[in-house]
Structure formats: structure tokens, C-alpha cells
ZATITOR-441983 format. One record per residue (C-alpha): residue number from 1; residue in one letter; x, y, z. Coordinates in steps of 0.001 Angstrom, whole numbers. Example, Ala and Ser with C-alpha at 12.3 -4.5 7.8 and 13.67 -1.06 7.14 Angstrom:
! ZATITOR-441983
NODE  nr rest       X       Y       Z
NODE   1    A   12300   -4500    7800
NODE   2    S   13670   -1060    7140
! end
This chain:
! ZATITOR-441983
NODE  nr rest       X       Y       Z
NODE   1    X  109387   76356  167140
NODE   2    X  107512   74341  169746
NODE   3    X  104228   72639  168899
NODE   4    X  101058   74432  170009
NODE   5    X   99455   73302  173260
NODE   6    X   96512   70975  172914
NODE   7    X   93430   72273  174677
NODE   8    X   92231   68829  175921
NODE   9    X   95624   68235  177560
NODE  10    X   95552   71651  179224
NODE  11    X   92053   70982  180527
NODE  12    X   93161   67637  181973
NODE  13    X   96215   69240  183564
NODE  14    X   94201   72016  185206
NODE  15    X   91623   69532  186572
NODE  16    X   94293   67144  187846
NODE  17    X   96194   69978  189537
NODE  18    X   93083   71559  191044
NODE  19    X   91592   68263  192251
NODE  20    X   94987   66641  192945
NODE  21    X   93747   63573  191110
NODE  22    X   94436   62156  187678
NODE  23    X   91358   59988  188138
NODE  24    X   89195   63107  188534
NODE  25    X   90700   64540  185345
NODE  26    X   89920   61276  183544
NODE  27    X   86325   61181  184775
NODE  28    X   85579   64843  183973
NODE  29    X   87028   64636  180462
NODE  30    X   85584   61160  179745
NODE  31    X   88966   59481  179243
NODE  32    X   90670   56521  180874
NODE  33    X   93199   57241  183615
NODE  34    X   95898   55641  181466
NODE  35    X   95049   58025  178626
NODE  36    X   95278   61027  180961
NODE  37    X   98602   59792  182358
NODE  38    X   99990   59531  178822
NODE  39    X   98614   62989  177974
NODE  40    X  100400   64498  181018
NODE  41    X  103636   62825  180000
NODE  42    X  103271   64296  176510
NODE  43    X  102576   67738  178011
NODE  44    X  105712   67502  180163
NODE  45    X  107723   66500  177101
NODE  46    X  106340   69495  175235
NODE  47    X  107163   71849  178146
NODE  48    X  110608   70269  178489
NODE  49    X  110462   69638  182253
NODE  50    X  108447   67782  184887
NODE  51    X  105144   69265  186011
NODE  52    X  104291   66504  188505
NODE  53    X  106513   65108  191249
NODE  54    X  107792   61595  190464
NODE  55    X  105946   59040  192527
NODE  56    X  103106   61517  193244
NODE  57    X  101090   61722  190048
NODE  58    X   98925   64679  191084
NODE  59    X  101412   66719  193129
NODE  60    X  102854   69629  191201
NODE  61    X  106515   70479  190988
NODE  62    X  107521   74113  191598
NODE  63    X  107466   74531  187809
NODE  64    X  104002   72975  187691
NODE  65    X  102791   75451  190332
NODE  66    X  104217   78366  188334
NODE  67    X  102756   77102  185073
NODE  68    X   99274   76355  186439
NODE  69    X   97894   79957  186535
NODE  70    X   99257   80631  183036
NODE  71    X   97586   77560  181586
NODE  72    X   94371   78370  183471
NODE  73    X   94434   81824  181865
NODE  74    X   95044   80343  178414
NODE  75    X   92247   77816  178882
NODE  76    X   89812   80494  180098
NODE  77    X   90668   82669  177074
NODE  78    X   90115   79737  174713
NODE  79    X   86747   78925  176271
NODE  80    X   85640   82559  176133
NODE  81    X   86646   82964  172503
NODE  82    X   85043   79658  171534
NODE  83    X   81810   80697  173256
NODE  84    X   81770   84115  171572
NODE  85    X   82435   82557  168158
NODE  86    X   79515   80175  168719
NODE  87    X   77244   83054  169734
NODE  88    X   78279   85075  166686
NODE  89    X   77677   82111  164381
NODE  90    X   74241   81583  165925
NODE  91    X   73371   85270  165543
NODE  92    X   73058   85681  169306
NODE  93    X   75884   88197  169547
NODE  94    X   77256   90939  167348
NODE  95    X   76182   94381  166209
NODE  96    X   73805   95662  163555
NODE  97    X   73464   99134  162054
NODE  98    X   70100  100068  160551
NODE  99    X   69017  103034  158442
NODE 100    X   65283  103710  158705
NODE 101    X   63208  106481  157195
NODE 102    X   61466  108641  159840
NODE 103    X   57955  107689  158743
NODE 104    X   58468  104205  160202
NODE 105    X   60466  105243  163254
NODE 106    X   57484  106214  165414
NODE 107    X   55318  103085  165490
NODE 108    X   56805  100179  163555
NODE 109    X   60455  100515  164588
NODE 110    X   60002  100323  168404
NODE 111    X   57693   97302  168080
NODE 112    X   60128   95487  165807
NODE 113    X   63147   96301  167980
NODE 114    X   61340   95061  171086
NODE 115    X   60680   91711  169394
NODE 116    X   64282   91433  168238
NODE 117    X   65774   92352  171621
NODE 118    X   63607   89753  173357
NODE 119    X   65011   86998  171121
NODE 120    X   68587   88287  170726
NODE 121    X   69486   90343  173824
NODE 122    X   73216   89963  173155
NODE 123    X   73108   91868  169856
NODE 124    X   73836   95596  169979
NODE 125    X   71953   97912  167625
NODE 126    X   72695  101289  166070
NODE 127    X   69831  103107  164364
NODE 128    X   70104  105984  161879
NODE 129    X   66817  107872  161435
NODE 130    X   67330  109454  158012
NODE 131    X   65224  110550  155059
NODE 132    X   64322  107904  152512
NODE 133    X   66831  109085  149827
NODE 134    X   69661  108848  152386
NODE 135    X   68978  105217  153328
NODE 136    X   70367  103669  150132
NODE 137    X   73769  105437  150267
NODE 138    X   74233  104430  153920
NODE 139    X   73631  100776  153066
NODE 140    X   75729  100934  149895
NODE 141    X   78671  102424  151821
NODE 142    X   78481   99738  154518
NODE 143    X   77598  102207  157280
NODE 144    X   74344  100270  157681
NODE 145    X   73836   96575  156992
NODE 146    X   70101   96983  156447
NODE 147    X   67799   99818  155556
NODE 148    X   64150  100578  154908
NODE 149    X   63160  103166  152342
NODE 150    X   60726  104039  149613
NODE 151    X   61741  102269  146408
NODE 152    X   61902  104377  143263
NODE 153    X   63734  101852  141068
NODE 154    X   66835   99708  140963
NODE 155    X   69685  101008  143104
NODE 156    X   73215  100072  142003
NODE 157    X   74981   97805  144487
NODE 158    X   71872   97064  146526
NODE 159    X   69372   94243  146780
NODE 160    X   65891   95650  147317
NODE 161    X   63075   93485  148655
NODE 162    X   59663   95171  148238
NODE 163    X   57554   94700  151353
NODE 164    X   54496   96924  151029
NODE 165    X   52667   99213  148634
NODE 166    X   50855  102174  150146
NODE 167    X   49155  105366  149040
NODE 168    X   49188  108937  150295
NODE 169    X   46614  110697  152430
NODE 170    X   46023  114048  154042
NODE 171    X   46634  114411  157785
NODE 172    X   44595  117017  159596
NODE 173    X   42759  117704  162827
NODE 174    X   39580  115665  163255
NODE 175    X   37532  118862  163236
NODE 176    X   38940  120024  159897
NODE 177    X   36448  120208  156969
NODE 178    X   38503  117660  154997
NODE 179    X   38029  115144  157808
NODE 180    X   34274  115335  157279
NODE 181    X   34565  114206  153650
NODE 182    X   33780  110691  152554
NODE 183    X   36363  107894  152543
NODE 184    X   38757  109823  150293
NODE 185    X   39328  113306  148886
NODE 186    X   40826  114492  145570
NODE 187    X   44151  116302  145627
NODE 188    X   42563  119475  144233
NODE 189    X   40777  120073  147549
NODE 190    X   44162  120756  149180
NODE 191    X   44578  123915  147113
NODE 192    X   44357  126981  149315
NODE 193    X   44955  124990  152512
NODE 194    X   47972  125841  154709
NODE 195    X   50116  122907  153602
NODE 196    X   53077  121777  155704
NODE 197    X   55813  120144  153626
NODE 198    X   57681  117130  155024
NODE 199    X   60415  114737  153863
NODE 200    X   58038  112620  151732
NODE 201    X   57276  115507  149376
NODE 202    X   60328  114686  147248
NODE 203    X   58485  111570  146036
NODE 204    X   55258  113474  145406
NODE 205    X   56889  116038  143118
NODE 206    X   57605  113274  140599
NODE 207    X   53866  113013  139914
NODE 208    X   51516  115294  137988
NODE 209    X   50145  117520  140718
NODE 210    X   50693  120820  138990
NODE 211    X   51687  123661  141303
NODE 212    X   49878  122182  144280
NODE 213    X   53059  121541  146268
NODE 214    X   55108  124480  145021
NODE 215    X   54311  126996  147767
NODE 216    X   53924  125191  151112
NODE 217    X   52805  127201  154116
NODE 218    X   55833  125920  156025
NODE 219    X   58462  123157  155814
NODE 220    X   59042  120819  158764
NODE 221    X   61370  117867  158317
NODE 222    X   61325  116536  161875
NODE 223    X   58383  114146  162276
NODE 224    X   57678  114966  165923
NODE 225    X   57518  118682  165142
NODE 226    X   55387  117987  162053
NODE 227    X   52732  116101  164034
NODE 228    X   52770  118760  166758
NODE 229    X   52227  121507  164196
NODE 230    X   49214  119743  162667
NODE 231    X   47760  119088  166135
NODE 232    X   48209  122772  166954
NODE 233    X   46136  123726  163878
NODE 234    X   49033  125345  162005
NODE 235    X   48177  123494  158810
NODE 236    X   47677  120099  157190
NODE 237    X   50199  117709  155700
NODE 238    X   50400  114715  153392
NODE 239    X   51867  111376  154453
NODE 240    X   51909  107792  153159
NODE 241    X   49538  105327  154793
NODE 242    X   52405  103582  156600
NODE 243    X   53433  106919  158089
NODE 244    X   50028  108091  159298
NODE 245    X   50098  109265  162912
NODE 246    X   49404  106761  165683
NODE 247    X   45859  106799  167164
NODE 248    X   47004  108566  170336
NODE 249    X   47679  111729  168305
NODE 250    X   43930  111951  167547
NODE 251    X   44446  113162  163982
NODE 252    X   42510  112204  160856
NODE 253    X   44061  110451  157861
NODE 254    X   42033  110629  154652
NODE 255    X   43304  108852  151499
NODE 256    X   43952  111108  148519
NODE 257    X   42720  110216  145038
NODE 258    X   42572  111670  141548
NODE 259    X   45355  110851  141068
NODE 260    X   45924  107861  143335
NODE 261    X   49658  107930  144058
NODE 262    X   51382  104770  145232
NODE 263    X   54831  104118  146593
NODE 264    X   56664  100888  147349
NODE 265    X   58552  100397  150583
NODE 266    X   61255   97789  150896
NODE 267    X   64246   96480  152783
NODE 268    X   67688   97264  151369
NODE 269    X   70905   95288  151785
NODE 270    X   74242   95230  150014
NODE 271    X   74223   93136  146840
NODE 272    X   76593   90208  146533
NODE 273    X   77573   90173  150200
NODE 274    X   76330   87843  152927
NODE 275    X   74692   89186  156040
NODE 276    X   76105   88345  159443
NODE 277    X   73984   85725  161264
NODE 278    X   72594   88424  163569
NODE 279    X   71745   90675  160617
NODE 280    X   70114   87721  158829
NODE 281    X   67807   87255  161831
NODE 282    X   67053   90982  161773
NODE 283    X   66380   90905  158013
NODE 284    X   63816   88115  158373
NODE 285    X   62080   89894  161260
NODE 286    X   61986   93205  159383
NODE 287    X   60289   91616  156388
NODE 288    X   57749   89732  158488
NODE 289    X   56885   92529  160915
NODE 290    X   56707   95241  158258
NODE 291    X   54202   93217  156227
NODE 292    X   52051   92826  159353
NODE 293    X   52360   96553  160074
NODE 294    X   51350   97365  156487
NODE 295    X   48151   95370  156898
NODE 296    X   47324   97193  160135
NODE 297    X   47703  100549  158368
NODE 298    X   45547   99617  155399
NODE 299    X   48521   99289  153016
NODE 300    X   49014   96316  150741
NODE 301    X   51800   93844  151604
NODE 302    X   53915   92757  148620
! end
């Protein structure tokens, strides 16, 4: 079995053949001409035949002319692979799959993705907009490297980093009687209101709210449809502070008390497994930007 080609020798050969000068090959590769001459002799010995005409150091033999495009192709492939490996190691190339609960997909997610894309345009992204209970299984299975969900306790196989603690509030039209209350309203005032259930209600049913949530007026799981229904006056809903509608929807968000229900939101990743460099950059940005977003929404960063 022949020895593998040495990339520096191939580079010197291609330069010498293209420029018809061993001196040019020496200058461009920062070697002496004698060193390049010896390298070409070694390359010929490895090939098993002459690549340069005797007496004309930079004139190719017919074999040298036939070999040149092959070695150029090999050198180009090496350089491309080496560049891609460097980009992957620097986190400037690769792919990331995220699982994000819908309540953060409207405002926070686009802002965070815009920041990431500006710094790492070579990284491709795949986003799964799923309910909070579905985020953990996607990350645990490896379908997503990172996820954001409400944290209800330790999840086997996952590392959970708490990012924010927020409370729930009622979302209604600005002209609704509840919107004219003081800074907060007790849960009991929702009784008798046309309540629209959404995907966050699974967390609320773990608390002592009696039968308040048992008979919703309607159930809408899609966030866009939920906001549209409230704007149309079809009912009111309950959302966490981080999920309150953006200002352009012109809806009121009034914190709910008695009881004051909190939830923790965090970033999930697989336990005991390193992140790719690109995913590590994404992880750091998610933690930083979500804490800033929590502050803007009146939630408490952890």
C-alpha cells in the first residue's frame, strides 16, 4: 500500500505546474527552492514516475499533465473539508433543532433568532413549536438539541436551567370590566366569564382552583386563533406573563391573585452530552435573551 500524499507537497506541485516555476512554489509556500525541489523528487518517487521533464524543472511530462487536474481536485477537496471543519468547530456552521413552547414563539423567538442569524449566518435552524409538555421528550429523544418549556420538576435524562419565574394573568379586551380593575384581580372573578382554554391550562389544573377551569366556554390550542378570539370578544383567557399578547394586539393583561400561581421557565438540554459548538452559542444566547425578555414582561429572571 502506497503512502498517503502529503498536502504541502501537492500544493507545491500545483503551484509549480500552474506558474511553471519552482521558485514561485517556494515563495508562496514559504520554503527554500532546494526544499521544494527535494519535495518534488519525493513526490515523483511516491508516484513511481517523472512528473517534470529532466532539465526543465517546471515543465510537466505527459504524466504530470494528466495527474495535475486530479491533484488539483484532491487539494481543493482537502481545503474545503478543512474549512468546513474549522467553521463547525467555531460554531459558525452546522444545524440546530429547537423545541419551543408556543407562548414564546410570537415575540421572544423571532427576536432571538434574528440576533443569532446575524452572528452565525452559516448555521441552519429547525424550530418545533410544540406545547410545553412535548418539549422535554423531543430533547430527550435527540430530535431537538435545545428546548424551552415550563419546568414542573426534574426530568430524567435532561439538564434544566431555570431562566425566569412568572405568574398568570387574565387576557381580555381593554373595554372588558376586568380590565378596569386595579393592578390585579382574584381568580374568583373569572367565574361566570366565557373562558377560553389554551395549552397552559394543564399547569393550572395542578393548583387549587376548584371547578373554575372545568367547563371552559371553548378550547383553542393555536395561539394565533386564541388571540383572535379574545380580540373578537368571544371570551377571555389566562396566560403566563411571558406569554401575554404583544402591545400591537391592544389587549389587557391583568395579573391574577388569591392564589398567586407561579411557574418556572427554563432551557432544556440532554444530560451528560456535549452540545455542538453552534448549539453552545445558541444555548448562551437563549439564556441571556430570555432573561432580558422576562424583565420586559414583568417576570422575574432566575
